[in-house]
mmCIF file of the protein (N, C-alpha, C, O) and its ligand, coordinates in Angstrom:
data_MODEL
# 
_entry.id   MODEL 
# 
loop_
_entity.id 
_entity.type 
_entity.pdbx_number_of_molecules 
1 polymer     1 
2 non-polymer 1 
# 
_entity_poly.entity_id                      1 
_entity_poly.type                           'polypeptide(L)' 
_entity_poly.nstd_linkage                   no 
_entity_poly.nstd_monomer                   no 
_entity_poly.pdbx_seq_one_letter_code       MCSTGGGPDVEINEKVKEGEGKRYRCGECGYTFSSLSRHPICPSCQSEDVEQI 
_entity_poly.pdbx_seq_one_letter_code_can   MCSTGGGPDVEINEKVKEGEGKRYRCGECGYTFSSLSRHPICPSCQSEDVEQI 
_entity_poly.pdbx_strand_id                 A 
# 
loop_
_entity_poly_seq.entity_id 
_entity_poly_seq.num 
_entity_poly_seq.mon_id 
_entity_poly_seq.hetero 
1 1  MET n 
1 2  CYS n 
1 3  SER n 
1 4  THR n 
1 5  GLY n 
1 6  GLY n 
1 7  GLY n 
1 8  PRO n 
1 9  ASP n 
1 10 VAL n 
1 11 GLU n 
1 12 ILE n 
1 13 ASN n 
1 14 GLU n 
1 15 LYS n 
1 16 VAL n 
1 17 LYS n 
1 18 GLU n 
1 19 GLY n 
1 20 GLU n 
1 21 GLY n 
1 22 LYS n 
1 23 ARG n 
1 24 TYR n 
1 25 ARG n 
1 26 CYS n 
1 27 GLY n 
1 28 GLU n 
1 29 CYS n 
1 30 GLY n 
1 31 TYR n 
1 32 THR n 
1 33 PHE n 
1 34 SER n 
1 35 SER n 
1 36 LEU n 
1 37 SER n 
1 38 ARG n 
1 39 HIS n 
1 40 PRO n 
1 41 ILE n 
1 42 CYS n 
1 43 PRO n 
1 44 SER n 
1 45 CYS n 
1 46 GLN n 
1 47 SER n 
1 48 GLU n 
1 49 ASP n 
1 50 VAL n 
1 51 GLU n 
1 52 GLN n 
1 53 ILE n 
# 
loop_
_struct_asym.id 
_struct_asym.entity_id 
A 1 
B 2 
# 
loop_
_chem_comp.id 
_chem_comp.type 
_chem_comp.mon_nstd_flag 
ARG 'L-peptide linking' y 
ASN 'L-peptide linking' y 
ASP 'L-peptide linking' y 
CYS 'L-peptide linking' y 
GLN 'L-peptide linking' y 
GLU 'L-peptide linking' y 
GLY 'peptide linking'   y 
HIS 'L-peptide linking' y 
ILE 'L-peptide linking' y 
LEU 'L-peptide linking' y 
LYS 'L-peptide linking' y 
MET 'L-peptide linking' y 
PHE 'L-peptide linking' y 
PRO 'L-peptide linking' y 
SER 'L-peptide linking' y 
THR 'L-peptide linking' y 
TYR 'L-peptide linking' y 
VAL 'L-peptide linking' y 
ZN  non-polymer         . 
# 
_pdbx_entity_nonpoly.entity_id   2 
_pdbx_entity_nonpoly.name        ? 
_pdbx_entity_nonpoly.comp_id     ZN 
# 
_pdbx_nonpoly_scheme.asym_id         B 
_pdbx_nonpoly_scheme.entity_id       2 
_pdbx_nonpoly_scheme.mon_id          ZN 
_pdbx_nonpoly_scheme.ndb_seq_num     1 
_pdbx_nonpoly_scheme.pdb_seq_num     101 
_pdbx_nonpoly_scheme.auth_seq_num    101 
_pdbx_nonpoly_scheme.pdb_mon_id      ZN 
_pdbx_nonpoly_scheme.auth_mon_id     ZN 
_pdbx_nonpoly_scheme.pdb_strand_id   A 
_pdbx_nonpoly_scheme.pdb_ins_code    . 
# 
loop_
_atom_site.group_PDB 
_atom_site.id 
_atom_site.type_symbol 
_atom_site.label_atom_id 
_atom_site.label_alt_id 
_atom_site.label_comp_id 
_atom_site.label_asym_id 
_atom_site.label_entity_id 
_atom_site.label_seq_id 
_atom_site.pdbx_PDB_ins_code 
_atom_site.Cartn_x 
_atom_site.Cartn_y 
_atom_site.Cartn_z 
_atom_site.occupancy 
_atom_site.B_iso_or_equiv 
_atom_site.pdbx_formal_charge 
_atom_site.auth_seq_id 
_atom_site.auth_comp_id 
_atom_site.auth_asym_id 
_atom_site.auth_atom_id 
_atom_site.pdbx_PDB_model_num 
ATOM   1   N  N  . MET A 1 1  ? -49.610 -10.303 81.489 1.00 0.00 ? 1   MET A N  1 
ATOM   2   C  CA . MET A 1 1  ? -48.284 -10.716 81.903 1.00 0.00 ? 1   MET A CA 1 
ATOM   3   C  C  . MET A 1 1  ? -48.298 -11.884 82.869 1.00 0.00 ? 1   MET A C  1 
ATOM   4   O  O  . MET A 1 1  ? -49.233 -12.034 83.656 1.00 0.00 ? 1   MET A O  1 
ATOM   5   N  N  . CYS A 1 2  ? -47.224 -12.745 82.812 1.00 0.00 ? 2   CYS A N  1 
ATOM   6   C  CA . CYS A 1 2  ? -47.175 -13.876 83.598 1.00 0.00 ? 2   CYS A CA 1 
ATOM   7   C  C  . CYS A 1 2  ? -46.093 -13.786 84.752 1.00 0.00 ? 2   CYS A C  1 
ATOM   8   O  O  . CYS A 1 2  ? -45.591 -14.792 85.253 1.00 0.00 ? 2   CYS A O  1 
ATOM   9   N  N  . SER A 1 3  ? -45.808 -12.613 85.094 1.00 0.00 ? 3   SER A N  1 
ATOM   10  C  CA . SER A 1 3  ? -44.776 -12.384 86.063 1.00 0.00 ? 3   SER A CA 1 
ATOM   11  C  C  . SER A 1 3  ? -45.314 -12.781 87.455 1.00 0.00 ? 3   SER A C  1 
ATOM   12  O  O  . SER A 1 3  ? -46.328 -12.298 87.958 1.00 0.00 ? 3   SER A O  1 
ATOM   13  N  N  . THR A 1 4  ? -44.451 -13.798 88.073 1.00 0.00 ? 4   THR A N  1 
ATOM   14  C  CA . THR A 1 4  ? -44.765 -14.365 89.303 1.00 0.00 ? 4   THR A CA 1 
ATOM   15  C  C  . THR A 1 4  ? -43.716 -14.151 90.381 1.00 0.00 ? 4   THR A C  1 
ATOM   16  O  O  . THR A 1 4  ? -43.921 -14.396 91.570 1.00 0.00 ? 4   THR A O  1 
ATOM   17  N  N  . GLY A 1 5  ? -42.562 -13.670 89.877 1.00 0.00 ? 5   GLY A N  1 
ATOM   18  C  CA . GLY A 1 5  ? -41.392 -13.459 90.786 1.00 0.00 ? 5   GLY A CA 1 
ATOM   19  C  C  . GLY A 1 5  ? -41.133 -12.091 91.385 1.00 0.00 ? 5   GLY A C  1 
ATOM   20  O  O  . GLY A 1 5  ? -40.170 -11.869 92.119 1.00 0.00 ? 5   GLY A O  1 
ATOM   21  N  N  . GLY A 1 6  ? -42.037 -11.181 91.040 1.00 0.00 ? 6   GLY A N  1 
ATOM   22  C  CA . GLY A 1 6  ? -41.969 -9.894  91.478 1.00 0.00 ? 6   GLY A CA 1 
ATOM   23  C  C  . GLY A 1 6  ? -40.740 -9.164  90.893 1.00 0.00 ? 6   GLY A C  1 
ATOM   24  O  O  . GLY A 1 6  ? -40.112 -8.342  91.560 1.00 0.00 ? 6   GLY A O  1 
ATOM   25  N  N  . GLY A 1 7  ? -40.418 -9.491  89.620 1.00 0.00 ? 7   GLY A N  1 
ATOM   26  C  CA . GLY A 1 7  ? -39.361 -8.882  88.990 1.00 0.00 ? 7   GLY A CA 1 
ATOM   27  C  C  . GLY A 1 7  ? -39.667 -7.372  88.527 1.00 0.00 ? 7   GLY A C  1 
ATOM   28  O  O  . GLY A 1 7  ? -40.808 -6.920  88.625 1.00 0.00 ? 7   GLY A O  1 
ATOM   29  N  N  . PRO A 1 8  ? -38.784 -6.745  88.106 1.00 0.00 ? 8   PRO A N  1 
ATOM   30  C  CA . PRO A 1 8  ? -39.029 -5.362  87.731 1.00 0.00 ? 8   PRO A CA 1 
ATOM   31  C  C  . PRO A 1 8  ? -40.080 -5.221  86.522 1.00 0.00 ? 8   PRO A C  1 
ATOM   32  O  O  . PRO A 1 8  ? -39.943 -5.862  85.479 1.00 0.00 ? 8   PRO A O  1 
ATOM   33  N  N  . ASP A 1 9  ? -40.966 -4.474  86.713 1.00 0.00 ? 9   ASP A N  1 
ATOM   34  C  CA . ASP A 1 9  ? -42.103 -4.296  85.742 1.00 0.00 ? 9   ASP A CA 1 
ATOM   35  C  C  . ASP A 1 9  ? -41.822 -3.147  84.887 1.00 0.00 ? 9   ASP A C  1 
ATOM   36  O  O  . ASP A 1 9  ? -42.309 -2.039  85.112 1.00 0.00 ? 9   ASP A O  1 
ATOM   37  N  N  . VAL A 1 10 ? -41.016 -3.406  83.877 1.00 0.00 ? 10  VAL A N  1 
ATOM   38  C  CA . VAL A 1 10 ? -40.633 -2.320  82.998 1.00 0.00 ? 10  VAL A CA 1 
ATOM   39  C  C  . VAL A 1 10 ? -41.386 -2.452  81.865 1.00 0.00 ? 10  VAL A C  1 
ATOM   40  O  O  . VAL A 1 10 ? -41.553 -3.533  81.301 1.00 0.00 ? 10  VAL A O  1 
ATOM   41  N  N  . GLU A 1 11 ? -41.945 -1.204  81.427 1.00 0.00 ? 11  GLU A N  1 
ATOM   42  C  CA . GLU A 1 11 ? -42.553 -1.065  80.224 1.00 0.00 ? 11  GLU A CA 1 
ATOM   43  C  C  . GLU A 1 11 ? -41.619 -0.909  79.042 1.00 0.00 ? 11  GLU A C  1 
ATOM   44  O  O  . GLU A 1 11 ? -40.722 -0.067  79.012 1.00 0.00 ? 11  GLU A O  1 
ATOM   45  N  N  . ILE A 1 12 ? -41.876 -1.750  78.092 1.00 0.00 ? 12  ILE A N  1 
ATOM   46  C  CA . ILE A 1 12 ? -40.916 -1.762  76.896 1.00 0.00 ? 12  ILE A CA 1 
ATOM   47  C  C  . ILE A 1 12 ? -41.249 -0.657  75.976 1.00 0.00 ? 12  ILE A C  1 
ATOM   48  O  O  . ILE A 1 12 ? -42.371 -0.708  75.471 1.00 0.00 ? 12  ILE A O  1 
ATOM   49  N  N  . ASN A 1 13 ? -40.543 0.253   75.690 1.00 0.00 ? 13  ASN A N  1 
ATOM   50  C  CA . ASN A 1 13 ? -40.719 1.313   74.732 1.00 0.00 ? 13  ASN A CA 1 
ATOM   51  C  C  . ASN A 1 13 ? -40.258 0.816   73.339 1.00 0.00 ? 13  ASN A C  1 
ATOM   52  O  O  . ASN A 1 13 ? -39.346 -0.006  73.248 1.00 0.00 ? 13  ASN A O  1 
ATOM   53  N  N  . GLU A 1 14 ? -40.839 1.276   72.348 1.00 0.00 ? 14  GLU A N  1 
ATOM   54  C  CA . GLU A 1 14 ? -40.384 1.066   70.988 1.00 0.00 ? 14  GLU A CA 1 
ATOM   55  C  C  . GLU A 1 14 ? -39.028 1.716   70.768 1.00 0.00 ? 14  GLU A C  1 
ATOM   56  O  O  . GLU A 1 14 ? -38.878 2.922   70.967 1.00 0.00 ? 14  GLU A O  1 
ATOM   57  N  N  . LYS A 1 15 ? -38.055 0.941   70.367 1.00 0.00 ? 15  LYS A N  1 
ATOM   58  C  CA . LYS A 1 15 ? -36.755 1.439   70.237 1.00 0.00 ? 15  LYS A CA 1 
ATOM   59  C  C  . LYS A 1 15 ? -36.377 1.496   68.706 1.00 0.00 ? 15  LYS A C  1 
ATOM   60  O  O  . LYS A 1 15 ? -36.814 0.690   67.886 1.00 0.00 ? 15  LYS A O  1 
ATOM   61  N  N  . VAL A 1 16 ? -35.506 2.548   68.403 1.00 0.00 ? 16  VAL A N  1 
ATOM   62  C  CA . VAL A 1 16 ? -35.021 2.621   67.072 1.00 0.00 ? 16  VAL A CA 1 
ATOM   63  C  C  . VAL A 1 16 ? -33.526 2.074   67.087 1.00 0.00 ? 16  VAL A C  1 
ATOM   64  O  O  . VAL A 1 16 ? -32.640 2.609   67.753 1.00 0.00 ? 16  VAL A O  1 
ATOM   65  N  N  . LYS A 1 17 ? -33.338 0.965   66.292 1.00 0.00 ? 17  LYS A N  1 
ATOM   66  C  CA . LYS A 1 17 ? -31.974 0.520   66.384 1.00 0.00 ? 17  LYS A CA 1 
ATOM   67  C  C  . LYS A 1 17 ? -30.941 1.425   65.577 1.00 0.00 ? 17  LYS A C  1 
ATOM   68  O  O  . LYS A 1 17 ? -31.147 1.848   64.439 1.00 0.00 ? 17  LYS A O  1 
ATOM   69  N  N  . GLU A 1 18 ? -29.852 1.648   66.300 1.00 0.00 ? 18  GLU A N  1 
ATOM   70  C  CA . GLU A 1 18 ? -28.907 2.525   65.639 1.00 0.00 ? 18  GLU A CA 1 
ATOM   71  C  C  . GLU A 1 18 ? -28.323 1.850   64.404 1.00 0.00 ? 18  GLU A C  1 
ATOM   72  O  O  . GLU A 1 18 ? -28.039 0.653   64.369 1.00 0.00 ? 18  GLU A O  1 
ATOM   73  N  N  . GLY A 1 19 ? -28.161 2.723   63.369 1.00 0.00 ? 19  GLY A N  1 
ATOM   74  C  CA . GLY A 1 19 ? -27.638 2.096   62.224 1.00 0.00 ? 19  GLY A CA 1 
ATOM   75  C  C  . GLY A 1 19 ? -28.688 1.418   61.314 1.00 0.00 ? 19  GLY A C  1 
ATOM   76  O  O  . GLY A 1 19 ? -28.364 0.842   60.275 1.00 0.00 ? 19  GLY A O  1 
ATOM   77  N  N  . GLU A 1 20 ? -29.896 1.509   61.731 1.00 0.00 ? 20  GLU A N  1 
ATOM   78  C  CA . GLU A 1 20 ? -30.908 0.874   60.900 1.00 0.00 ? 20  GLU A CA 1 
ATOM   79  C  C  . GLU A 1 20 ? -31.663 2.012   60.120 1.00 0.00 ? 20  GLU A C  1 
ATOM   80  O  O  . GLU A 1 20 ? -32.557 1.701   59.333 1.00 0.00 ? 20  GLU A O  1 
ATOM   81  N  N  . GLY A 1 21 ? -31.341 3.232   60.311 1.00 0.00 ? 21  GLY A N  1 
ATOM   82  C  CA . GLY A 1 21 ? -31.871 4.274   59.508 1.00 0.00 ? 21  GLY A CA 1 
ATOM   83  C  C  . GLY A 1 21 ? -32.567 5.337   60.443 1.00 0.00 ? 21  GLY A C  1 
ATOM   84  O  O  . GLY A 1 21 ? -32.716 5.133   61.648 1.00 0.00 ? 21  GLY A O  1 
ATOM   85  N  N  . LYS A 1 22 ? -32.908 6.277   59.919 1.00 0.00 ? 22  LYS A N  1 
ATOM   86  C  CA . LYS A 1 22 ? -33.538 7.314   60.828 1.00 0.00 ? 22  LYS A CA 1 
ATOM   87  C  C  . LYS A 1 22 ? -35.042 7.336   60.602 1.00 0.00 ? 22  LYS A C  1 
ATOM   88  O  O  . LYS A 1 22 ? -35.592 6.896   59.593 1.00 0.00 ? 22  LYS A O  1 
ATOM   89  N  N  . ARG A 1 23 ? -35.656 7.896   61.655 1.00 0.00 ? 23  ARG A N  1 
ATOM   90  C  CA . ARG A 1 23 ? -37.074 7.895   61.653 1.00 0.00 ? 23  ARG A CA 1 
ATOM   91  C  C  . ARG A 1 23 ? -37.627 9.155   60.910 1.00 0.00 ? 23  ARG A C  1 
ATOM   92  O  O  . ARG A 1 23 ? -37.164 10.291  61.008 1.00 0.00 ? 23  ARG A O  1 
ATOM   93  N  N  . TYR A 1 24 ? -38.643 8.785   60.187 1.00 0.00 ? 24  TYR A N  1 
ATOM   94  C  CA . TYR A 1 24 ? -39.300 9.917   59.420 1.00 0.00 ? 24  TYR A CA 1 
ATOM   95  C  C  . TYR A 1 24 ? -40.841 9.922   59.581 1.00 0.00 ? 24  TYR A C  1 
ATOM   96  O  O  . TYR A 1 24 ? -41.443 8.898   59.905 1.00 0.00 ? 24  TYR A O  1 
ATOM   97  N  N  . ARG A 1 25 ? -41.450 11.081  59.350 1.00 0.00 ? 25  ARG A N  1 
ATOM   98  C  CA . ARG A 1 25 ? -42.850 11.164  59.422 1.00 0.00 ? 25  ARG A CA 1 
ATOM   99  C  C  . ARG A 1 25 ? -43.358 11.732  58.118 1.00 0.00 ? 25  ARG A C  1 
ATOM   100 O  O  . ARG A 1 25 ? -42.806 12.705  57.604 1.00 0.00 ? 25  ARG A O  1 
ATOM   101 N  N  . CYS A 1 26 ? -44.313 11.187  57.625 1.00 0.00 ? 26  CYS A N  1 
ATOM   102 C  CA . CYS A 1 26 ? -44.915 11.783  56.305 1.00 0.00 ? 26  CYS A CA 1 
ATOM   103 C  C  . CYS A 1 26 ? -45.762 13.006  56.642 1.00 0.00 ? 26  CYS A C  1 
ATOM   104 O  O  . CYS A 1 26 ? -46.516 12.970  57.614 1.00 0.00 ? 26  CYS A O  1 
ATOM   105 N  N  . GLY A 1 27 ? -45.658 14.135  55.836 1.00 0.00 ? 27  GLY A N  1 
ATOM   106 C  CA . GLY A 1 27 ? -46.341 15.374  56.103 1.00 0.00 ? 27  GLY A CA 1 
ATOM   107 C  C  . GLY A 1 27 ? -47.591 15.181  55.440 1.00 0.00 ? 27  GLY A C  1 
ATOM   108 O  O  . GLY A 1 27 ? -48.527 15.923  55.737 1.00 0.00 ? 27  GLY A O  1 
ATOM   109 N  N  . GLU A 1 28 ? -47.738 14.260  54.557 1.00 0.00 ? 28  GLU A N  1 
ATOM   110 C  CA . GLU A 1 28 ? -49.015 14.114  53.830 1.00 0.00 ? 28  GLU A CA 1 
ATOM   111 C  C  . GLU A 1 28 ? -50.023 13.179  54.540 1.00 0.00 ? 28  GLU A C  1 
ATOM   112 O  O  . GLU A 1 28 ? -51.210 13.498  54.604 1.00 0.00 ? 28  GLU A O  1 
ATOM   113 N  N  . CYS A 1 29 ? -49.585 12.092  55.043 1.00 0.00 ? 29  CYS A N  1 
ATOM   114 C  CA . CYS A 1 29 ? -50.524 11.082  55.719 1.00 0.00 ? 29  CYS A CA 1 
ATOM   115 C  C  . CYS A 1 29 ? -50.335 10.822  57.173 1.00 0.00 ? 29  CYS A C  1 
ATOM   116 O  O  . CYS A 1 29 ? -51.124 10.267  57.938 1.00 0.00 ? 29  CYS A O  1 
ATOM   117 N  N  . GLY A 1 30 ? -48.997 11.384  57.464 1.00 0.00 ? 30  GLY A N  1 
ATOM   118 C  CA . GLY A 1 30 ? -48.741 11.146  58.976 1.00 0.00 ? 30  GLY A CA 1 
ATOM   119 C  C  . GLY A 1 30 ? -48.052 9.808   59.341 1.00 0.00 ? 30  GLY A C  1 
ATOM   120 O  O  . GLY A 1 30 ? -47.741 9.508   60.494 1.00 0.00 ? 30  GLY A O  1 
ATOM   121 N  N  . TYR A 1 31 ? -47.841 9.028   58.247 1.00 0.00 ? 31  TYR A N  1 
ATOM   122 C  CA . TYR A 1 31 ? -47.240 7.686   58.469 1.00 0.00 ? 31  TYR A CA 1 
ATOM   123 C  C  . TYR A 1 31 ? -45.763 7.881   58.957 1.00 0.00 ? 31  TYR A C  1 
ATOM   124 O  O  . TYR A 1 31 ? -45.055 8.740   58.431 1.00 0.00 ? 31  TYR A O  1 
ATOM   125 N  N  . THR A 1 32 ? -45.314 7.095   59.942 1.00 0.00 ? 32  THR A N  1 
ATOM   126 C  CA . THR A 1 32 ? -43.994 7.181   60.410 1.00 0.00 ? 32  THR A CA 1 
ATOM   127 C  C  . THR A 1 32 ? -43.140 5.805   59.967 1.00 0.00 ? 32  THR A C  1 
ATOM   128 O  O  . THR A 1 32 ? -43.581 4.655   59.989 1.00 0.00 ? 32  THR A O  1 
ATOM   129 N  N  . PHE A 1 33 ? -42.042 6.157   59.632 1.00 0.00 ? 33  PHE A N  1 
ATOM   130 C  CA . PHE A 1 33 ? -41.223 4.896   59.194 1.00 0.00 ? 33  PHE A CA 1 
ATOM   131 C  C  . PHE A 1 33 ? -39.717 5.280   59.313 1.00 0.00 ? 33  PHE A C  1 
ATOM   132 O  O  . PHE A 1 33 ? -39.347 6.425   59.572 1.00 0.00 ? 33  PHE A O  1 
ATOM   133 N  N  . SER A 1 34 ? -38.931 4.289   59.114 1.00 0.00 ? 34  SER A N  1 
ATOM   134 C  CA . SER A 1 34 ? -37.515 4.540   59.145 1.00 0.00 ? 34  SER A CA 1 
ATOM   135 C  C  . SER A 1 34 ? -36.853 4.180   57.741 1.00 0.00 ? 34  SER A C  1 
ATOM   136 O  O  . SER A 1 34 ? -37.205 3.237   57.033 1.00 0.00 ? 34  SER A O  1 
ATOM   137 N  N  . SER A 1 35 ? -35.850 5.073   57.460 1.00 0.00 ? 35  SER A N  1 
ATOM   138 C  CA . SER A 1 35 ? -35.356 4.820   56.151 1.00 0.00 ? 35  SER A CA 1 
ATOM   139 C  C  . SER A 1 35 ? -33.896 5.094   56.145 1.00 0.00 ? 35  SER A C  1 
ATOM   140 O  O  . SER A 1 35 ? -33.442 5.890   56.967 1.00 0.00 ? 35  SER A O  1 
ATOM   141 N  N  . LEU A 1 36 ? -33.052 4.447   55.206 1.00 0.00 ? 36  LEU A N  1 
ATOM   142 C  CA . LEU A 1 36 ? -31.593 4.741   55.227 1.00 0.00 ? 36  LEU A CA 1 
ATOM   143 C  C  . LEU A 1 36 ? -31.367 5.720   54.173 1.00 0.00 ? 36  LEU A C  1 
ATOM   144 O  O  . LEU A 1 36 ? -30.235 6.180   54.020 1.00 0.00 ? 36  LEU A O  1 
ATOM   145 N  N  . SER A 1 37 ? -32.400 6.106   53.385 1.00 0.00 ? 37  SER A N  1 
ATOM   146 C  CA . SER A 1 37 ? -32.242 6.906   52.296 1.00 0.00 ? 37  SER A CA 1 
ATOM   147 C  C  . SER A 1 37 ? -32.070 8.376   52.790 1.00 0.00 ? 37  SER A C  1 
ATOM   148 O  O  . SER A 1 37 ? -32.619 8.733   53.832 1.00 0.00 ? 37  SER A O  1 
ATOM   149 N  N  . ARG A 1 38 ? -31.342 9.193   52.079 1.00 0.00 ? 38  ARG A N  1 
ATOM   150 C  CA . ARG A 1 38 ? -31.263 10.622  52.451 1.00 0.00 ? 38  ARG A CA 1 
ATOM   151 C  C  . ARG A 1 38 ? -32.525 11.398  51.896 1.00 0.00 ? 38  ARG A C  1 
ATOM   152 O  O  . ARG A 1 38 ? -32.848 12.497  52.346 1.00 0.00 ? 38  ARG A O  1 
ATOM   153 N  N  . HIS A 1 39 ? -33.150 10.813  50.984 1.00 0.00 ? 39  HIS A N  1 
ATOM   154 C  CA . HIS A 1 39 ? -34.309 11.450  50.517 1.00 0.00 ? 39  HIS A CA 1 
ATOM   155 C  C  . HIS A 1 39 ? -35.411 10.402  50.495 1.00 0.00 ? 39  HIS A C  1 
ATOM   156 O  O  . HIS A 1 39 ? -35.782 9.878   49.445 1.00 0.00 ? 39  HIS A O  1 
ATOM   157 N  N  . PRO A 1 40 ? -35.937 10.105  51.725 1.00 0.00 ? 40  PRO A N  1 
ATOM   158 C  CA . PRO A 1 40 ? -36.911 8.952   51.809 1.00 0.00 ? 40  PRO A CA 1 
ATOM   159 C  C  . PRO A 1 40 ? -38.312 9.456   51.299 1.00 0.00 ? 40  PRO A C  1 
ATOM   160 O  O  . PRO A 1 40 ? -38.676 10.632  51.312 1.00 0.00 ? 40  PRO A O  1 
ATOM   161 N  N  . ILE A 1 41 ? -39.034 8.387   50.851 1.00 0.00 ? 41  ILE A N  1 
ATOM   162 C  CA . ILE A 1 41 ? -40.338 8.660   50.308 1.00 0.00 ? 41  ILE A CA 1 
ATOM   163 C  C  . ILE A 1 41 ? -41.159 7.770   51.193 1.00 0.00 ? 41  ILE A C  1 
ATOM   164 O  O  . ILE A 1 41 ? -40.802 6.676   51.631 1.00 0.00 ? 41  ILE A O  1 
ATOM   165 N  N  . CYS A 1 42 ? -42.404 8.427   51.420 1.00 0.00 ? 42  CYS A N  1 
ATOM   166 C  CA . CYS A 1 42 ? -43.328 7.682   52.242 1.00 0.00 ? 42  CYS A CA 1 
ATOM   167 C  C  . CYS A 1 42 ? -43.727 6.368   51.708 1.00 0.00 ? 42  CYS A C  1 
ATOM   168 O  O  . CYS A 1 42 ? -44.113 6.363   50.539 1.00 0.00 ? 42  CYS A O  1 
ATOM   169 N  N  . PRO A 1 43 ? -43.704 5.228   52.365 1.00 0.00 ? 43  PRO A N  1 
ATOM   170 C  CA . PRO A 1 43 ? -44.035 3.922   51.768 1.00 0.00 ? 43  PRO A CA 1 
ATOM   171 C  C  . PRO A 1 43 ? -45.628 3.846   51.681 1.00 0.00 ? 43  PRO A C  1 
ATOM   172 O  O  . PRO A 1 43 ? -46.210 3.014   50.986 1.00 0.00 ? 43  PRO A O  1 
ATOM   173 N  N  . SER A 1 44 ? -46.250 4.783   52.443 1.00 0.00 ? 44  SER A N  1 
ATOM   174 C  CA . SER A 1 44 ? -47.754 4.661   52.458 1.00 0.00 ? 44  SER A CA 1 
ATOM   175 C  C  . SER A 1 44 ? -48.318 5.379   51.214 1.00 0.00 ? 44  SER A C  1 
ATOM   176 O  O  . SER A 1 44 ? -49.091 4.814   50.441 1.00 0.00 ? 44  SER A O  1 
ATOM   177 N  N  . CYS A 1 45 ? -47.910 6.610   51.061 1.00 0.00 ? 45  CYS A N  1 
ATOM   178 C  CA . CYS A 1 45 ? -48.576 7.384   49.968 1.00 0.00 ? 45  CYS A CA 1 
ATOM   179 C  C  . CYS A 1 45 ? -47.535 7.837   48.891 1.00 0.00 ? 45  CYS A C  1 
ATOM   180 O  O  . CYS A 1 45 ? -47.927 8.492   47.925 1.00 0.00 ? 45  CYS A O  1 
ATOM   181 N  N  . GLN A 1 46 ? -46.310 7.525   49.027 1.00 0.00 ? 46  GLN A N  1 
ATOM   182 C  CA . GLN A 1 46 ? -45.226 7.787   48.059 1.00 0.00 ? 46  GLN A CA 1 
ATOM   183 C  C  . GLN A 1 46 ? -44.931 9.305   48.070 1.00 0.00 ? 46  GLN A C  1 
ATOM   184 O  O  . GLN A 1 46 ? -44.370 9.811   47.099 1.00 0.00 ? 46  GLN A O  1 
ATOM   185 N  N  . SER A 1 47 ? -45.316 10.091  49.209 1.00 0.00 ? 47  SER A N  1 
ATOM   186 C  CA . SER A 1 47 ? -44.971 11.428  49.132 1.00 0.00 ? 47  SER A CA 1 
ATOM   187 C  C  . SER A 1 47 ? -43.549 11.699  49.553 1.00 0.00 ? 47  SER A C  1 
ATOM   188 O  O  . SER A 1 47 ? -42.997 10.972  50.380 1.00 0.00 ? 47  SER A O  1 
ATOM   189 N  N  . GLU A 1 48 ? -42.940 12.742  48.995 1.00 0.00 ? 48  GLU A N  1 
ATOM   190 C  CA . GLU A 1 48 ? -41.572 13.090  49.372 1.00 0.00 ? 48  GLU A CA 1 
ATOM   191 C  C  . GLU A 1 48 ? -41.641 14.174  50.615 1.00 0.00 ? 48  GLU A C  1 
ATOM   192 O  O  . GLU A 1 48 ? -40.644 14.646  51.162 1.00 0.00 ? 48  GLU A O  1 
ATOM   193 N  N  . ASP A 1 49 ? -42.871 14.445  50.920 1.00 0.00 ? 49  ASP A N  1 
ATOM   194 C  CA . ASP A 1 49 ? -42.970 15.507  51.969 1.00 0.00 ? 49  ASP A CA 1 
ATOM   195 C  C  . ASP A 1 49 ? -42.890 14.740  53.354 1.00 0.00 ? 49  ASP A C  1 
ATOM   196 O  O  . ASP A 1 49 ? -43.895 14.441  53.999 1.00 0.00 ? 49  ASP A O  1 
ATOM   197 N  N  . VAL A 1 50 ? -41.643 14.465  53.730 1.00 0.00 ? 50  VAL A N  1 
ATOM   198 C  CA . VAL A 1 50 ? -41.356 13.705  55.088 1.00 0.00 ? 50  VAL A CA 1 
ATOM   199 C  C  . VAL A 1 50 ? -40.388 14.513  55.812 1.00 0.00 ? 50  VAL A C  1 
ATOM   200 O  O  . VAL A 1 50 ? -39.543 15.201  55.239 1.00 0.00 ? 50  VAL A O  1 
ATOM   201 N  N  . GLU A 1 51 ? -40.520 14.422  57.136 1.00 0.00 ? 51  GLU A N  1 
ATOM   202 C  CA . GLU A 1 51 ? -39.663 15.182  58.009 1.00 0.00 ? 51  GLU A CA 1 
ATOM   203 C  C  . GLU A 1 51 ? -38.965 14.112  59.024 1.00 0.00 ? 51  GLU A C  1 
ATOM   204 O  O  . GLU A 1 51 ? -39.525 13.074  59.378 1.00 0.00 ? 51  GLU A O  1 
ATOM   205 N  N  . GLN A 1 52 ? -37.808 14.468  59.395 1.00 0.00 ? 52  GLN A N  1 
ATOM   206 C  CA . GLN A 1 52 ? -37.083 13.586  60.338 1.00 0.00 ? 52  GLN A CA 1 
ATOM   207 C  C  . GLN A 1 52 ? -37.677 13.785  61.737 1.00 0.00 ? 52  GLN A C  1 
ATOM   208 O  O  . GLN A 1 52 ? -38.027 14.902  62.120 1.00 0.00 ? 52  GLN A O  1 
ATOM   209 N  N  . ILE A 1 53 ? -37.788 12.649  62.519 1.00 0.00 ? 53  ILE A N  1 
ATOM   210 C  CA . ILE A 1 53 ? -38.229 12.845  63.866 1.00 0.00 ? 53  ILE A CA 1 
ATOM   211 C  C  . ILE A 1 53 ? -37.382 12.105  64.771 1.00 0.00 ? 53  ILE A C  1 
ATOM   212 O  O  . ILE A 1 53 ? -37.594 12.140  65.983 1.00 0.00 ? 53  ILE A O  1 
HETATM 213 ZN ZN . ZN  B 2 .  ? -47.497 9.449   53.420 1.00 0.00 2 101 ZN  A ZN 1 
# 
């Protein structure tokens, strides 16, 4: 960090943009991704065994 002014040191968390899709996690490989599809498929292993997170 190059902070020299003593500003707020806020840790930036990963955000999910609204309207960009929901977050899912693959039940096969554990890969997490976002998708707009109602029946998303894991982009990593092509599994349909995904759950919304
Ligand atoms: Zn997967």
